[in-house]
C-alpha positions as CSV (number, residue, x, y, z in Angstrom):
1,D,18.7,-15.2,-23.4
2,Y,17.0,-11.9,-24.1
3,T,19.6,-11.1,-26.8
4,N,17.7,-13.7,-28.8
5,R,14.6,-12.2,-30.4
6,A,13.1,-15.7,-30.6
7,V,12.9,-15.7,-26.8
8,W,10.9,-12.5,-27.0
9,Q,8.5,-14.1,-29.4
10,G,8.1,-17.2,-27.3
11,Q,7.4,-15.3,-24.1
12,I,4.9,-13.1,-25.8
13,D,3.2,-16.0,-27.5
14,A,2.9,-17.8,-24.1
15,M,1.4,-14.7,-22.4
16,R,-1.0,-14.2,-25.3
17,F,-2.2,-17.8,-24.9
18,W,-3.3,-17.1,-21.4
19,L,-5.1,-14.0,-22.4
20,A,-6.9,-15.4,-25.4
21,E,-7.6,-18.9,-24.3
22,H,-8.2,-18.6,-20.5
23,G,-9.3,-15.0,-19.9
24,V,-6.4,-14.1,-17.7
25,D,-6.5,-10.3,-17.1
26,G,-3.0,-9.6,-16.0
27,F,0.5,-10.9,-15.0
28,R,2.8,-10.5,-12.0
29,C,6.3,-10.5,-13.5
30,D,9.0,-11.8,-11.2
31,M,12.2,-9.9,-10.9
32,A,11.1,-7.7,-13.8
33,M,14.2,-5.4,-13.5
34,L,16.4,-8.3,-14.7
35,V,14.7,-8.3,-18.1
36,P,15.4,-5.6,-20.7
37,I,12.8,-2.8,-20.5
38,E,12.6,-3.0,-24.3
39,F,11.1,-6.5,-24.0
40,W,8.5,-5.3,-21.5
41,Q,7.6,-2.4,-23.7
42,E,7.1,-4.6,-26.8
43,A,5.2,-7.3,-24.8
44,A,2.9,-4.6,-23.3
45,R,2.2,-3.1,-26.7
46,R,1.4,-6.4,-28.4
47,L,-0.6,-7.9,-25.5
48,R,-2.7,-4.8,-25.0
49,A,-3.7,-5.1,-28.6
50,V,-5.3,-8.4,-27.5
51,K,-6.6,-7.1,-24.2
52,P,-6.6,-3.3,-23.8
53,D,-7.2,-3.4,-20.0
54,L,-4.4,-5.8,-19.4
55,F,-2.8,-5.3,-15.9
56,L,1.0,-5.7,-15.5
57,L,2.6,-5.8,-12.0
58,A,6.4,-5.8,-11.7
59,E,8.0,-7.5,-8.8
60,A,10.5,-4.7,-8.8
61,E,10.6,-0.9,-8.0
62,E,12.6,0.8,-10.7
63,D,10.9,3.9,-11.9
64,Y,11.7,3.2,-15.6
65,L,9.4,0.2,-15.5
66,F,6.4,2.6,-15.9
67,D,7.7,3.7,-19.3
68,R,5.2,2.1,-21.7
69,A,5.3,-1.2,-19.8
70,F,3.9,-1.7,-16.3
71,D,0.9,-0.4,-14.4
72,A,2.2,-1.2,-10.9
73,S,5.3,-2.2,-9.1
74,Y,6.3,-3.2,-5.5
75,A,6.9,-0.5,-2.9
76,W,10.0,-2.1,-1.5
77,R,11.6,1.1,-0.2
78,L,8.4,1.9,1.8
79,Y,8.3,-1.7,3.2
80,H,11.9,-1.4,4.5
81,L,11.2,2.1,5.9
82,M,8.1,0.8,7.8
83,N,10.3,-1.9,9.4
84,D,13.0,0.6,10.3
85,V,10.5,3.0,11.9
86,A,8.9,0.2,13.9
87,Q,12.4,-0.8,15.1
88,Q,13.3,2.8,15.8
89,K,16.2,2.9,13.4
90,C,14.6,6.0,12.0
91,R,11.6,8.3,12.4
92,V,8.4,8.7,10.3
93,D,9.9,11.8,8.6
94,R,11.8,9.3,6.4
95,I,8.4,7.8,5.2
96,R,7.2,11.4,4.5
97,E,10.4,12.1,2.4
98,Y,9.8,8.8,0.5
99,L,6.2,9.8,-0.4
100,Y,7.2,13.2,-1.8
101,A,10.1,11.8,-3.7
102,D,8.1,8.9,-5.2
103,R,5.4,11.3,-6.3
104,E,8.1,13.3,-8.2
105,H,9.6,10.3,-9.9
106,V,6.7,8.3,-11.3
107,P,3.6,9.2,-13.3
108,A,0.4,10.1,-11.4
109,W,-1.3,7.0,-12.6
110,A,1.5,4.6,-11.5
111,L,0.6,2.2,-8.7
112,R,2.7,0.8,-5.9
113,L,1.9,-2.5,-4.3
114,M,2.2,-1.7,-0.5
115,F,2.5,-4.4,2.1
116,T,3.7,-5.4,5.6
117,S,4.5,-8.9,4.5
118,N,4.8,-11.1,1.4
119,H,6.0,-14.6,0.5
120,D,9.7,-13.7,0.5
121,E,9.7,-11.5,3.6
122,N,7.5,-13.8,5.7
123,S,9.8,-16.8,5.1
124,W,13.2,-15.1,5.3
125,S,12.6,-12.1,7.6
126,G,9.8,-13.3,9.9
127,S,6.1,-12.5,10.1
128,E,4.9,-8.9,10.4
129,F,4.6,-9.4,14.1
130,V,8.3,-10.2,14.4
131,R,9.4,-7.2,12.3
132,L,6.8,-4.6,13.3
133,G,5.8,-5.6,16.8
134,P,3.2,-3.2,18.3
135,A,3.4,-1.0,15.2
136,V,1.8,-3.7,13.0
137,R,-1.7,-2.1,12.8
138,V,-0.6,1.4,12.2
139,M,1.7,0.2,9.4
140,T,-1.0,-1.9,8.0
141,A,-3.4,1.1,8.0
142,L,-0.8,3.1,6.1
143,T,-0.8,0.6,3.2
144,F,-4.5,1.2,2.8
145,L,-4.3,5.0,3.1
146,L,-1.3,6.2,1.2
147,P,-1.6,7.6,-2.4
148,Q,-0.8,5.3,-5.3
149,S,-1.3,2.3,-3.0
150,L,-2.5,-1.2,-3.9
151,P,-2.7,-2.9,-0.5
152,L,-1.5,-6.5,-0.4
153,V,-2.8,-9.0,2.2
154,Y,-0.6,-12.0,2.4
155,T,-1.8,-15.5,3.4
156,G,-2.7,-15.7,7.0
157,Q,-2.5,-12.0,7.7
158,E,-6.3,-11.8,7.7
159,F,-6.3,-14.0,10.7
160,G,-3.3,-12.6,12.5
161,Y,-1.4,-15.8,11.9
162,D,2.1,-15.3,13.4
163,H,4.1,-17.8,11.5
164,S,7.0,-17.9,9.0
165,F,5.9,-20.3,6.2
166,A,8.5,-22.8,5.0
167,F,9.6,-21.6,1.5
168,F,10.4,-24.9,-0.2
169,D,8.3,-27.4,1.8
170,R,4.5,-27.9,2.2
171,D,3.4,-25.7,5.1
172,P,-0.4,-25.2,4.9
173,L,-2.4,-22.6,6.7
174,P,-4.4,-24.3,9.5
175,A,-8.1,-23.8,9.8
176,C,-8.7,-20.4,11.3
177,E,-11.8,-18.7,12.6
178,P,-12.5,-15.0,11.8
179,N,-11.3,-12.9,14.7
180,E,-10.5,-9.3,15.8
181,T,-7.8,-9.1,13.2
182,T,-10.1,-10.4,10.5
183,E,-12.6,-7.6,11.4
184,F,-9.7,-5.0,11.3
185,Y,-8.9,-6.0,7.7
186,R,-12.6,-6.1,6.8
187,R,-13.0,-2.6,8.0
188,L,-10.0,-1.4,6.0
189,I,-11.1,-3.2,2.9
190,A,-14.6,-1.8,3.2
191,L,-13.1,1.7,3.6
192,R,-11.1,1.3,0.4
193,H,-14.2,0.2,-1.5
194,D,-16.5,2.9,0.0
195,A,-14.1,5.9,-0.1
196,P,-13.3,7.3,-3.5
197,A,-10.6,9.5,-1.9
198,L,-8.6,6.3,-1.3
199,A,-8.8,5.0,-4.8
200,S,-5.4,4.0,-6.3
201,G,-3.4,6.3,-8.6
202,E,-4.8,9.5,-10.0
203,R,-8.4,8.4,-9.4
204,G,-8.0,9.0,-5.7
205,G,-7.4,12.1,-3.7
206,S,-3.9,13.7,-3.5
207,F,-1.9,13.5,-0.3
208,V,-2.3,16.8,1.7
209,E,-0.5,17.1,5.0
210,I,-2.0,18.8,8.0
211,R,1.1,20.3,9.7
212,N,1.5,19.3,13.3
213,N,3.8,19.9,16.2
214,A,5.6,16.6,16.2
215,E,6.4,15.6,12.7
216,D,9.1,13.2,13.6
217,C,6.3,11.1,15.2
218,L,3.0,12.2,13.8
219,L,1.7,11.7,10.3
220,T,-1.5,13.7,9.8
221,F,-3.0,14.1,6.3
222,V,-6.1,14.3,4.1
223,R,-7.1,12.7,0.9
224,E,-10.1,14.2,-0.8
225,T,-12.2,13.9,-4.0
226,P,-15.4,15.8,-4.8
227,E,-17.3,12.8,-3.4
228,N,-15.5,12.0,-0.3
229,R,-12.8,13.1,2.3
230,V,-10.6,10.9,4.5
231,V,-8.6,12.3,7.3
232,A,-5.8,10.2,8.9
233,L,-4.2,11.0,12.2
234,L,-1.4,8.6,13.0
235,N,1.2,8.4,15.8
236,V,3.9,6.4,14.0
237,S,6.1,6.1,17.0
238,P,6.2,4.2,20.3
239,Y,6.0,7.4,22.3
240,E,2.9,9.1,23.8
241,V,2.8,12.4,22.0
242,H,1.0,15.6,23.0
243,A,-0.6,16.4,19.6
244,D,-1.2,20.1,19.0
245,F,-2.3,21.3,15.5
246,D,-5.0,23.1,13.6
247,T,-7.3,21.3,11.2
248,G,-8.6,24.4,9.4
249,I,-11.1,23.7,6.7
250,Y,-11.1,19.9,7.5
251,A,-12.8,20.4,10.9
252,G,-16.3,19.0,11.2
253,G,-18.3,15.8,11.6
254,Y,-17.0,12.4,10.5
255,A,-17.5,8.7,10.9
256,D,-14.7,6.7,12.5
257,A,-13.8,4.2,9.7
258,L,-12.9,1.4,12.2
259,T,-15.7,1.8,14.7
260,G,-18.5,3.4,12.7
261,E,-19.0,6.0,15.5
262,R,-19.9,9.6,14.7
263,V,-17.1,11.9,15.8
264,Q,-16.3,15.6,15.7
265,L,-12.9,16.7,14.4
266,C,-12.1,20.0,16.2
267,S,-10.6,23.0,14.5
268,H,-7.8,22.8,17.0
269,V,-6.6,19.3,18.1
270,D,-4.9,19.3,21.6
271,E,-4.7,15.8,22.9
272,R,-2.5,12.9,24.0
273,M,-2.0,10.2,21.4
274,P,-0.6,6.9,22.7
275,G,2.3,5.2,20.8
276,W,1.3,3.6,17.5
277,S,-2.3,4.9,17.9
278,F,-4.3,6.2,14.9
279,R,-7.7,7.4,13.8
280,I,-9.2,7.2,10.3
281,L,-12.1,9.6,9.7
282,T,-14.3,9.6,6.6
283,R,-17.2,11.7,5.3
284,P,-19.1,12.3,2.1
285,M,-18.7,15.7,0.5
């Protein structure tokens, strides 16, 4: 009962205990939008007096949660858009619209937890392979590449485990050996660590589109900081697309982030891109 101030005090005391006695550095707050924002604001203020670098993640998406309260929230709308694009209920221009709108509505430092699966969705809506099908890798790549992103890797995804876990019963992950999917995630995670342009929030590079000839299918963009540039060329559709666009000042030599090969990005791209294909190019500045 959050109309009772004693509840506020009890909650804050419990959270302070974990900070002061056990070195916890943050909290994921379940269904945060169902609790008054005034409570979160007071809790954040008092807890950051104990631990200034406290990290608060809201399992919600409402923009007001960033008002003197949370550092990050879930990117639920993006998650549903990725499913819809994969199932051809809409095109990638809806994702583009989401990105620009989200940038307008939240502070530059605000972070979004981006994911292709989590404990709720895996159990109730099926694994990422059920929902995304052949689009699973390009959508996974997006969660590592987009601005403001904190990528989430849910249990079993690092092995490509295609299974919906039981929600209320014991359902352990079987012994798994590293495989091709494991290497895919390792490459993406290494890229995030090595590429300052992909840092989360305002520390990373801004989202700059390279305009192309098929924007209902292709998402082509750059993120850049003084130390590093990442160019992403993605066909977010099941169709083979004849890509035709100019790269301008972004042309030049790069490393392919997933293969390590040296590649040349031409000033004019004129090539066929198979459905759901993508390239991630990176270079120091």
